[in-house]
C-alpha positions as CSV (number, residue, x, y, z in Angstrom):
1,M,140.9,105.7,39.8
2,T,137.8,107.3,38.5
3,G,136.8,110.8,37.6
4,S,139.0,113.8,37.1
5,P,142.0,114.5,39.3
6,A,141.7,117.2,41.9
7,Q,143.1,120.6,40.9
8,A,144.1,123.6,42.9
9,V,143.9,127.3,42.1
10,V,146.8,129.0,43.9
11,T,146.9,132.7,44.7
12,P,149.5,134.7,46.6
13,A,148.3,137.1,49.2
14,Y,150.2,139.9,51.0
15,N,148.0,142.6,52.6
16,T,145.2,141.8,50.2
17,E,142.3,142.3,52.6
18,A,140.6,144.7,50.2
19,Y,140.5,142.2,47.3
20,L,140.6,138.7,48.8
21,A,136.9,138.3,49.7
22,E,136.0,139.1,46.0
23,T,138.7,136.6,44.8
24,I,137.2,133.9,47.1
25,R,133.6,134.7,46.0
26,S,134.7,134.4,42.4
27,V,136.9,131.3,42.4
28,V,135.1,128.9,44.9
29,P,131.9,128.6,42.8
30,Q,133.9,127.6,39.8
31,L,135.8,124.8,41.6
32,G,135.0,121.1,40.8
33,P,134.0,118.8,43.6
34,Q,137.6,117.7,44.4
35,D,139.2,121.1,43.7
36,E,140.4,123.7,46.2
37,L,141.6,127.3,46.4
38,V,145.1,127.6,48.0
39,V,145.9,131.1,49.4
40,M,149.6,131.6,50.2
41,D,149.7,134.4,52.7
42,D,153.2,136.0,52.8
43,G,153.1,137.6,56.2
44,S,150.2,140.0,55.8
45,T,149.9,142.7,58.4
46,D,146.4,143.9,57.5
47,G,143.1,142.0,58.0
48,T,144.0,139.3,55.4
49,R,144.6,136.6,58.1
50,A,141.3,137.3,59.8
51,L,139.5,137.1,56.5
52,L,141.1,133.8,55.7
53,A,140.2,132.4,59.1
54,A,136.6,132.8,58.1
55,A,137.0,131.4,54.6
56,P,135.0,128.4,53.4
57,A,136.5,124.9,54.0
58,R,137.5,124.6,50.3
59,V,140.0,127.4,50.8
60,R,143.3,126.1,52.2
61,V,145.6,128.7,53.7
62,L,149.4,128.4,53.8
63,S,151.0,131.1,55.9
64,Q,154.6,132.3,56.2
């Protein structure tokens, strides 16, 4: 195996529509080529899910 192992930044989300876009804009440019941002949505009822549906491919969404 060559190179650095992939890493993930994990962030919880529950009704975080007001802050999540800024989080994504901040974290994604800092990711390495094999890294990802994992957002764990805990049943949001605001626009969080819609925002995550439009997130870049490097953002993996886990929903409850």
